[in-house]
N, C-alpha and C positions, 0 to 999 in steps of 0.2 A: 503494500499499497505505500503510497505517495505519504511525505510529510508536510506536503501544499495542501492549502486548503482550498476548498472544492472551487470550479471555477463560479458558482453561483455566490461565494461567500463577497465580500464586502472590498475591493479593493482598498488596500492597504497603501501604508504612507510609502511604502519601498512601491515607485507605479512602471511600471513595465518602459512604458513610453519614455519615461527619463532615462530609465539603465541602455537602454537602446540607444538612444542622444551621447552617451557617456561612454559606450563601445565602436559610436562611430571613429573617435577619433583613436581606440583602438590597435594593435598590429591586428590581423587576419590571424583568429582562430585556428585554422587550417593548415597556415603557414610556419614552418620550421622551425623558427625561433619562439614561437609564442606558444605549442608543443614541450618543447625541448625545457620553456620556463613552467608550462602547467606539468610536465612532470616531475622536475626537481621541488616543484612545490606539494605537489602528490605522496612523492617517496617519502620529501623530509616531514611534511606530517604524519605520516605511518609510522618514520622512527622515534617521533615524539611522543606517537600513541602508545605504540609496546614501551618503553623508557619506563622499567619502575616507576620512577616519580610520576609518571602522566597520571596514574589510578588518585595519586592526593588529591590531583586540582579538581579535575569533573566527576569523579565515581565514591563512593561511600563504601568502604570493604566492611564485610562483616563475613560471619563465618558459613552460613546460610545462604552465601551470597552465589546466585546462577552467573555466568560469567557468558551465559550465551549471547548476548548484548554486545559484548563486547567484539564475541566472535564476528557476527554478523558485521558489524559493523570495517572489522578488517576483512573481509571475506571480499565486500563489494568495493571496499578500496581501492584491493587489491586489483577486483574486476576492472573499475577504472582506469588504476594505471594501467596496467594493461593491455587496454582501448588504446591510452594516450600513446605509450610506446609503438603499438604496430601502425596507427595514422603517423607518428614521425617516424618511425621507418619507411613508409610509403613518401612522406612530404619530404625527406631530406635524401632519398635514393636518389634524384637526379645531378645533387650535389657533394655527393661523396664521389673523393678519391684517394688515392692510395696516401696521402695527406693526412685522410679521416680513419683509420684503423683505427685508432683510440676510440676514437667515440661510435665508431660500430661495432668493437667488440662489448665496447662499457654495454652499449644499448642490446646484443644478445644476451647478454651474461645479467644483465637484472630480467631482461624479458623472461629467460626460465629461470628465474627464483621467485617473479610474479608469478609464472607457471605454475614451479611446487607451491607457493604458498595456497596459491589458490585451492589444488587439487587437497593438500592435508587440512583446510581448512575448512572445504566442504564433505569430506568422512567426517571431522569433529561436531560438524553442525548436527548429525546424524545421531547423536549419542548427549541430548541435550537432556536432564542440565546440565552446563559445564562446569565442576568446581573448580578450584583457585589453583589445587598442584596442576590440573588436566590444563588450564586456561598460562599456568606458568609456564610450564614448561613446550605449547608453546607461544608463546610471546617470544621468550627467552632463545629460541631457536632461528624461527623467524626473523628476530633483532638483529642476531648476528649474521646473518646472512646475508639481511638487505646491507649493512655497514659493513661486509665484505667488498661488495661492490664499489668499483672505482667512479663513482658520476662524477669529477671534475672535467672529462671531457663534456661531459652532458650540459654542464651548468659554461663552461668556456666556450667553448664554439658560436655562442648565440650572445654572448653576454652583453656585447656592443650595441646590436641591431635593440634591446631591451632597456637597459639603461637610458633609457631618455629621458626629457623632460621637459615641464612645460616652457616659454619662447620665456616668460620673465625671469625663469630658476637662470635656466641657461647664458641670462645675460650678467646675472648678480654672479656667477660664478666665473665670468670673464671680466667684470668690472674692476678697473686697476685704479679704482676709489677704493677696493675694501683691501686688505692687505694679505700680504701672501700666506700668513700664516690664519687666517678666519676663510682665503679660499679655497686652501689645503682642505681644510673641518669641511667647509659647506660641501667642496665637490668627492666626502665620501660620504656624507648623510645623508644630505639629499636627493643622491639615488639609492639610498637605501628604503628612502619612505618611498619614491615610485615602485619600486620591488614592492613593498607591501601595499599598495595601493593593488597593483595589478593580484598580489595573492590574492585579496578581496572579494576582487571582480570574479574570482569564480566560487566564492560566495555567493555573490547580486546573481551571477548566473542562475545557479537553481536554486536562489530563489523567484527569478522571474521564471522558468520549467517547468514543467512538471513533471521533477526530478525528485525522487527521496534523498530527503534532507541529511539526517541521521549519518549517512556515509560521509559528509560534507565534513564531518568534524574532526577529521585530521587536519585539517586544511588553515581551522582556527586553532588548531596546536599549532602548525609550522609558523602561522602569522602573532601568536604567542612569544614565541621562541625568535622569533628575528627581531619584534620589538623591545623585548627582555635583553637581547644582545648591542642592541642600539642603544637603550637607554646607560646601559652596563659604557658602553664607549663615550658615550656624551658624559657621562659620570668624570669618566675619566680626565676627559677632555677637560673638563673644569675644574676641576684638581690641581692641574697646573698651565690653570689660562694667568698669562702674566697681572693680566688688570683686571679686573671686577668689574667695576663702572664701563668699560663696554657696549655698545649694542645686542652684540654676537652674544656677548656673557648671559647677558640678560634672556635672549632668548634661549640659548641651550637651557637655562636655568629651569625656566619656564615652561619649557619643551621633555625636559623628563621627570617633571611635578606632573603634567598633564598627561601625559601617557602612562603614568606608571597608576594614577586615578582611573582613568579611561580603561585598562587591559582588568583592575582587579574588579571596575564595573561588570566588565562582558564576563571576565572568566571565572571571578566568585559568586558573582552575584546572578547572572542572567542564563550562564551556562551550567552553571552549578547542579548537578542531578541530570541534567536531559537527558542522557543515556537512557533511565529508567524512566522517565518520561512516556505512556503511551497513544495519548487525544494528541492528533496532527495539528491543530489549529494552536494547540500549546508548545508544539513543537516549532512552528513556525514561528510565532509569536519571539519568541526565546533567540533563533536565528536571524528574526529579522533586526530587535532592539542591537544584542552585539553589533550583527554588521554596520550598522546605521552609527552607533556609538563610536567604533575604531572609524570608520569610514570618515567621517565632518571630522573626528581631533585630525586624523592626522591631516585634510587637507588644509584645515584651517592654521597648523605648523606650516605645511607648506609658503602657506600665503604670508604669515609672516614673516621667513627667509626673505620669499620676494618682495618686501615691503623695504627690504635694508637696502636696494638697488631703487628702487621707482616707491615713495612713500605712497604715493595717494592709489596704488594698486588694492582694485578690488578681490575679493575671492571669484567672483564672475565671472570677473577677466581670465583669472586660471583657471577653473571650472564650469563652463556655460553655464551647466543644470543648473548649477546655485539660486541662476534668476529664476526659474520654475517652483524651486525647494523654496526659495523667501515668500512670493507670493502666496505660496498654501499656505504656508503658517502663520503668515499675517491675515490671510483668511480667515483660518483656523482659528485666531486668537479672537477675531473677531464676533465672529460666532457665538464662539463661547462666552464671551463676555455676554451681547446680547441675550444667552438666551439663561445665563446666572441670573442676570438681572429683572428676568420677565418669573424666573421661577423663583425667585425672592417678594416680587411681589405679588403674586398669585399665592404667597405663604400665608403672607399678611390678610389678603382680602380677596379670598375667590370667587370670585365675582363671577357673575357670564363673561361681561367683555372682555377682563381681564384672563379669565383661561380661552377665549377665542383666542386671544392673541398670543399665547404664548402657544397652545397646538398648533396656529397658521406659522407660527417662528421654526417649532422643534421639525416639522414636512421640511419647510425648506431647508433648515439643518440635516437633516437625513436624506436628503438629494444628492446632495454632493460635499461640506466641507466635514463629514463624518467620513469622510473614506479618508482624509488628511491626520485622521491619528496615524499613533501606531494599532498592529491588528491585535494586539494586545487588549486596548483602550474601545476598541470600537464594539466589538458585543455587551459590554458592559452599559455604552451610552446608549444602547440601541434597544434594549432593555428597559432604562429605564423612559426613554423616550415610549417605545410601545407599553408600558404602563399606563402614563400619565396620559395617552390618548383613549385608551380603555375605560379608565375608568370614570364615573359618574359619580357614583357618591363623592362629596365635599369631605364628610368624614373620614374617609376613606382615602381622599388626594390629598389629604394635607400633608400625615407621616411620609406619603412618599415623596412630593415636593422638597419637602425638608433633609432626605436624605438625598436625592439630587442635587441641593443645591450645595450640599459640603461634599459630597463627591465634585462637581463642576467649577470649586471654588482649588480644591487640590487638581484636577487638571487640568485647567487654567495654569496657574501657579507651574506646572512642569512645562505646559507649552514656551510659556516666558522664558523659560532657563533653556530654550533650545539653543544651542550656537549661532545658526542661522540670524538667529532672532538679535545677537551682541549688540548691534549699534542701533536698533528698532526698539527703544526705549516708552513702556506701555503707558500710553495716556488717555484710559477709557473716558474721559469726560470731553474728550478733542471732539 
């Protein structure tokens, strides 16, 4: 069963058309460079997922735990990686020559190990429930085999094609007004952020397409590992920075703090225990929220670096889809405020005139603005709206309105904290 909500579900804040526009500037997925990058992220994620420390991050270990769910994730990830490796062998076939023998050898060796892992995991799935000693033996063996494969040729061959950055950031990296040391640091940091965004794009594509989401969990592991490695690099750079008053020092210090905070939200809150969650909408909501948190955060950080060379640049100049995101967030915030105002008025005076205005406003809200919420919030809002629209007795309606007002107030505060609205102060009386 797919982990994506049915097509009849309301469209979430993750918008397919918006994602398609984002992909328009990305390399062709069928190209060898993009497939090579995708495969390296998939394998890195698998290795992180199989590592002993992984279980402490996203799964709770109990003596009676059945590890079949983890096994199914590994099995599906192996299938996805094998498919990518096959596509890469076809896409790169015409480009390979005798000088690419290491690339060819590494791809063949990796494909063989993936096939062996698929066969073994498929057999183990028939013997469920899977106890820890069985899972641990399988995990350790597959991890050892995957780490023995030299993936360097796969990563290096097409690395120049992938480490591209937006034009404004490229200009900063070449700006002579920026010191040599700062440009050297940015030359290391900015491409790593680009790789993080490319890795997250794999999650975004899964959210857009009707595919199971849990097999993409190892990709989140890869993103987490890449991001934490980058934080360590930034912290080391800060420790040896000669001047704490420079603009770059402040940016790097803020970047380290922001990344740590957003990673904690995504992995210790949203994705915690997601392996054991069965309802499809709940899985989708957690993946969507984590994706949006990290994707928006990393893009805002890159916009901050771009302002070193062009102080007036806006994030939408780097990532045009933010214009749509901003407009939708502004529309949503206004709609939430209007609904909250009318709900409170109806709670105080549930007259027919005020209730008519409220119900009309809620019908308009359900028609579009509700789709700009995160998927996890849509169901609650719709349930409250339906209850208000269907309840006729005032003595039954007033308690509903009281709970609805409290929820809308909290939701409005959350929407107002969206990063895209940071420069747009909420002025309800304007």
